[in-house]
C-alpha positions as CSV (number, residue, x, y, z in Angstrom):
1,M,16.9,-1.6,47.9
2,A,16.3,0.7,45.0
3,Q,14.5,4.0,45.8
4,Q,10.9,4.4,44.7
5,T,11.4,8.2,44.1
6,N,14.1,10.8,43.6
7,F,13.3,12.4,47.0
8,N,15.9,12.1,49.7
9,G,18.0,14.0,52.2
10,V,17.0,16.5,54.9
11,Y,13.7,18.5,54.4
12,P,13.3,21.1,57.1
13,I,9.7,21.8,58.1
14,L,9.2,25.5,58.1
15,Y,7.8,27.6,61.0
16,S,5.0,30.1,60.6
17,F,6.4,33.6,61.5
18,F,4.0,36.4,62.5
19,D,4.4,40.1,62.6
20,Q,3.6,42.4,65.6
21,N,0.0,42.4,64.6
22,G,-0.3,38.7,64.6
23,E,-0.5,38.4,60.8
24,L,1.7,36.0,58.8
25,D,5.0,37.8,58.0
26,R,5.8,37.7,54.3
27,N,9.4,38.9,54.7
28,A,10.2,36.5,57.5
29,M,8.8,33.5,55.7
30,R,10.9,34.4,52.6
31,R,14.0,34.8,54.7
32,Q,13.4,31.3,56.2
33,V,13.1,29.7,52.8
34,E,16.3,31.4,51.6
35,G,18.1,30.5,54.8
36,C,17.2,26.8,54.3
37,I,18.2,26.8,50.7
38,A,21.5,28.6,51.4
39,G,22.1,26.2,54.3
40,G,22.0,23.2,52.0
41,A,18.5,21.7,52.5
42,H,17.8,19.0,50.1
43,G,14.1,20.0,50.1
44,I,11.6,22.0,52.1
45,A,8.4,20.9,53.7
46,V,5.5,22.9,55.3
47,M,2.2,22.3,57.2
48,G,3.7,20.0,59.9
49,L,3.4,20.6,63.6
50,A,6.3,23.1,63.5
51,T,4.2,25.2,61.1
52,E,1.5,25.5,63.8
53,V,-0.9,24.2,61.2
54,G,-3.6,23.8,63.9
55,K,-3.5,27.5,64.7
56,L,-3.8,28.7,61.1
57,N,-7.1,29.3,59.4
58,V,-7.8,27.9,55.9
59,N,-6.8,31.1,54.2
60,E,-3.6,31.3,56.1
61,R,-2.7,27.7,55.3
62,R,-3.3,28.4,51.6
63,K,-1.2,31.6,51.9
64,V,1.7,29.7,53.4
65,I,1.9,27.0,50.8
66,E,1.6,29.6,48.0
67,W,4.3,31.9,49.5
68,V,6.7,29.0,50.0
69,G,6.2,27.6,46.6
70,E,6.7,31.0,45.1
71,D,10.0,31.5,47.0
72,I,11.4,28.0,46.3
73,A,10.6,28.5,42.6
74,G,11.6,25.0,41.8
75,R,15.1,25.2,43.1
76,I,14.7,22.2,45.4
77,P,11.9,19.8,46.0
78,Y,8.8,20.9,47.9
79,A,6.6,18.8,50.1
80,V,3.3,19.8,51.7
81,T,1.6,18.0,54.6
82,V,-2.2,17.5,54.2
83,G,-4.2,17.0,57.3
84,E,-7.8,18.0,56.4
85,G,-10.4,15.7,58.1
86,S,-12.4,14.7,55.0
87,V,-11.6,13.1,51.7
88,P,-12.9,16.1,49.7
89,G,-10.8,18.4,51.9
90,Q,-7.6,16.4,51.4
91,I,-8.2,16.2,47.6
92,E,-8.7,19.9,47.4
93,F,-5.6,20.7,49.5
94,V,-3.4,18.3,47.5
95,A,-4.6,20.1,44.3
96,A,-3.8,23.4,45.9
97,A,-0.4,22.2,47.0
98,K,0.4,21.0,43.5
99,E,-0.7,24.3,42.0
100,A,1.6,26.1,44.5
101,G,4.5,24.0,43.2
102,A,4.6,21.0,45.5
103,D,6.5,18.0,44.2
104,W,4.9,15.6,46.7
105,A,2.4,15.7,49.5
106,I,2.3,14.0,52.9
107,L,-1.2,12.7,53.9
108,Q,-2.3,12.3,57.5
109,P,-4.9,9.7,58.4
110,P,-8.1,11.3,59.8
111,A,-7.9,11.8,63.6
112,I,-11.1,9.7,64.1
113,M,-10.6,6.8,66.5
114,G,-12.5,3.6,66.8
115,V,-13.1,2.8,63.1
116,P,-11.7,-0.2,61.3
117,E,-8.2,0.2,59.7
118,S,-9.7,-0.6,56.3
119,E,-11.6,2.8,56.5
120,Y,-8.3,4.7,56.9
121,V,-6.9,2.8,53.9
122,R,-10.0,3.6,51.9
123,F,-9.8,7.3,53.0
124,L,-6.2,7.7,51.9
125,G,-6.7,5.7,48.8
126,D,-9.6,7.8,47.7
127,V,-7.4,10.9,48.0
128,A,-4.5,9.2,46.1
129,D,-6.8,8.3,43.2
130,K,-7.5,12.0,42.5
131,T,-3.9,13.1,42.0
132,D,-0.8,12.2,40.0
133,L,1.5,13.6,42.7
134,K,3.7,11.1,44.6
135,L,2.3,10.8,48.1
136,A,3.5,9.9,51.6
137,V,1.7,9.0,54.7
138,Q,2.7,10.4,58.0
139,N,2.6,7.4,60.4
140,A,3.3,8.0,64.0
141,P,2.1,5.2,66.3
142,G,1.7,6.5,69.8
143,V,2.2,10.1,68.7
144,M,-0.7,10.9,66.4
145,A,-4.3,10.0,67.2
146,T,-4.5,7.5,64.4
147,S,-2.0,5.4,62.4
148,L,-1.8,2.5,60.1
149,S,-0.3,-0.9,60.7
150,N,2.6,-2.1,58.6
151,A,0.2,-4.4,56.8
152,G,-2.3,-1.6,56.2
153,L,0.4,0.5,54.7
154,K,1.5,-2.3,52.4
155,T,-2.1,-2.7,51.2
156,L,-2.4,1.0,50.6
157,N,0.7,1.0,48.4
158,K,-0.4,-2.2,46.6
159,N,-3.7,-0.6,45.6
160,H,-2.5,2.9,45.1
161,G,1.1,3.0,43.7
162,N,1.6,6.7,44.0
163,V,1.5,6.3,47.8
164,C,5.2,5.4,47.9
165,L,6.7,7.5,50.6
166,L,6.4,7.6,54.4
167,K,7.2,10.0,57.1
168,A,7.7,7.5,59.9
169,E,7.8,8.9,63.4
170,G,9.4,6.3,65.5
171,P,12.7,4.7,66.6
172,A,15.1,3.1,64.2
173,T,13.9,-0.4,65.3
174,Y,10.4,0.5,64.2
175,I,11.6,1.9,60.9
176,H,13.7,-1.2,60.2
177,Q,10.7,-3.5,60.9
178,L,8.5,-1.3,58.7
179,M,11.0,-1.7,55.8
180,Q,10.9,-5.4,56.3
181,D,7.2,-5.8,56.5
182,T,6.5,-3.6,53.5
183,D,9.2,-5.2,51.3
184,G,10.9,-1.9,50.6
185,A,7.8,-0.5,48.9
186,F,8.3,3.0,50.5
187,D,11.0,5.6,50.6
188,I,11.0,6.4,54.3
189,F,11.8,9.7,55.9
190,G,12.4,9.7,59.6
191,G,11.1,12.2,62.1
192,L,11.2,12.8,65.9
193,A,13.6,15.7,65.3
194,G,16.3,13.3,64.2
195,I,17.1,12.0,67.7
196,Q,18.1,8.6,66.2
197,F,19.1,10.0,62.8
198,P,22.3,7.9,62.1
199,D,20.6,4.7,63.2
200,S,17.5,5.6,61.2
201,L,19.7,5.9,58.1
202,R,21.2,2.5,58.9
203,A,17.7,1.1,59.2
204,G,16.9,2.2,55.6
205,C,15.6,5.8,55.7
206,V,16.3,7.9,52.7
207,G,16.3,11.1,54.8
208,M,14.6,13.0,57.5
209,I,12.0,15.7,58.0
210,P,13.0,17.8,61.1
211,A,12.1,21.3,62.2
212,A,14.1,24.0,60.5
213,D,16.0,25.4,63.4
214,I,18.9,22.9,63.4
215,F,18.6,21.3,59.9
216,D,22.0,22.4,58.6
217,P,24.2,20.2,60.9
218,Q,21.7,17.4,60.1
219,V,22.4,18.0,56.4
220,R,26.0,17.5,57.1
221,I,25.3,14.3,59.1
222,Y,23.3,12.9,56.3
223,E,25.9,13.6,53.7
224,L,28.7,12.1,55.8
225,M,26.6,9.0,56.5
226,K,25.8,8.7,52.8
227,N,29.5,8.9,51.9
228,G,29.8,5.6,53.9
229,N,33.5,5.5,54.7
230,P,34.5,4.9,58.3
231,K,36.0,8.3,59.0
232,D,32.9,10.2,57.6
233,I,30.6,8.0,59.7
234,E,32.7,8.6,62.8
235,E,32.4,12.4,62.1
236,A,28.6,12.1,61.6
237,E,28.3,10.3,64.9
238,R,30.3,13.0,66.6
239,L,28.1,15.8,65.2
240,H,25.0,13.9,66.2
241,K,26.2,13.5,69.8
242,E,26.9,17.3,69.9
243,L,23.3,18.0,68.9
244,L,21.6,15.4,71.3
245,P,21.3,17.7,74.3
246,L,19.5,20.3,72.2
247,L,17.3,17.7,70.5
248,V,16.3,16.2,73.9
249,F,15.6,19.8,75.3
250,M,13.4,20.6,72.2
251,M,11.5,17.3,72.2
252,S,10.3,17.3,75.8
253,S,6.9,18.2,74.3
254,V,5.4,19.3,71.0
255,E,4.5,22.7,72.3
256,N,8.0,23.1,73.8
257,F,9.7,22.4,70.5
258,I,7.4,24.8,68.6
259,A,8.0,27.7,71.1
260,Y,11.7,27.2,71.6
261,G,12.5,25.9,68.2
262,K,10.9,28.9,66.5
263,D,12.7,31.2,68.9
264,L,16.0,29.5,67.9
265,M,15.2,29.8,64.2
266,A,14.3,33.4,64.6
267,Q,17.6,34.1,66.3
268,R,19.5,32.3,63.6
269,L,17.6,34.3,60.9
270,G,18.1,37.6,62.7
271,L,14.3,38.1,63.1
272,D,12.8,40.2,65.9
273,N,9.7,38.1,66.5
274,G,9.9,34.4,67.0
275,M,6.8,34.1,69.2
276,A,4.5,31.1,68.8
277,R,0.9,31.9,68.2
278,Q,-1.2,31.7,71.3
279,P,-2.1,29.6,73.1
280,S,1.5,28.4,73.6
281,V,3.8,27.5,76.4
282,P,5.7,30.5,77.6
283,V,9.4,31.0,76.6
284,T,11.0,31.6,80.0
285,E,14.0,33.8,80.6
286,F,16.1,30.8,81.4
287,G,14.8,28.9,78.4
288,R,15.7,31.7,76.1
289,K,19.3,31.7,77.6
290,V,19.5,28.0,76.7
291,V,18.3,28.8,73.1
292,S,20.6,31.8,72.8
293,H,23.5,29.6,73.8
294,W,22.6,27.2,71.0
295,A,22.0,30.0,68.5
296,K,25.6,31.1,69.2
297,Q,26.9,27.6,68.9
298,L,25.2,26.9,65.6
299,G,25.7,30.4,64.2
300,P,23.5,32.4,61.8
301,L,22.1,30.8,58.7
302,P,23.8,31.9,55.5
303,G,22.7,35.3,54.4
304,N,21.7,36.4,57.9
């Protein structure tokens, strides 16, 4: 199927780094952007769970999207997740993301349970009508509080054509069925840290949006799979198998991957402070040894 957009590949979600005073660290955030670009990222995303968006106040969220847009400076595509709980809030944040240089935005359905699905479709559609940006929906059945059915997503796209991308958090079988049920209306990026990345690409994904700590070997996996010849696919599968123990360790819980993933990214960037904002699960001495082992295996990101 033809793509709906020009967006594809691996888009690492950035972490929020803080200084010793607990304030957002401008230099660390810039080093993260530069490390991702030098490491071959096809795009960059912010305001996902890895960004600790729920622990940032509104001014900090705006600061992050502005800093990252300034540092990317149009060199690669930029995507911003929008999770505000009201239609006016999402409209305003999408506009702020566009002003900061975002090429597309990822909408999240409001975390309000017990209302008809038609209300989620109307909510997201009202946001879509107020922007000319290409939009995605982050759909994570069983992970996020609310999600849309495949039929609901198809209706949303039919009524609002700029909603033409998805961040689909689920196994490859779910993604394949989603592709079938929506008649290829969406360019789909996989999630879940890429645990099923090769199979998700086979299912029809155009790429993946993982956390930033191990994005670079995943870039290589994507490019090898895209080449399509048997030897390259075999190498992609080998690289994926090497990463699986780390992916499983990270994804034991959301807070675990934020705490340990950020620590891994900090080590790869040569940063002194990779602590998650409190409250957070503690990084134990043994856990840090595990992360340090992987930091050595993966090596520093280019320029660090």
